[in-house]
C-alpha angles and dihedrals in degrees: 000000000000128000091257095053089046088053094048090050092050093050091045089048090051090055095043097045100043106025082217112168091217087061093050142285132303120206129177130204125240090261093059094043090052092060125101110275092242092052091048091050089051093050091049088052091050093052090048092053097036108129102152096114113158135170087260097055097028108033096159096045093239100121091226102134138043145154129221134177133212134165092348092311118118110200131186128206123198132181118212128186126232137178115251090261088061087222097099140039119253118240095192110043092168089087110075094190089062099036133072112201117213119189115195119198115198143160110262089241090059094059 
């Protein structure tokens, strides 16, 4: 894994593990929002502690996708990269000054 990929993975991990607004934005779908608050909280905790990255679910080593399961609900989380204007994608997400990270948490059946 090269230095740029390691930097991207570290920035993605920072957002995923902290939900810190300074690291990016976290959005949830209607399906996640409709869950009981306790189930939602548990799914968020599972996303934050996820570390089961493999070549199958993380082929580029960026730590930008994962799946968790709680109480019969399978949820996905995915991190996308945008330019600061939020109108365009970002080709070099290793630069946090030029990249807005958006992590979407959704039920698998909403994908």
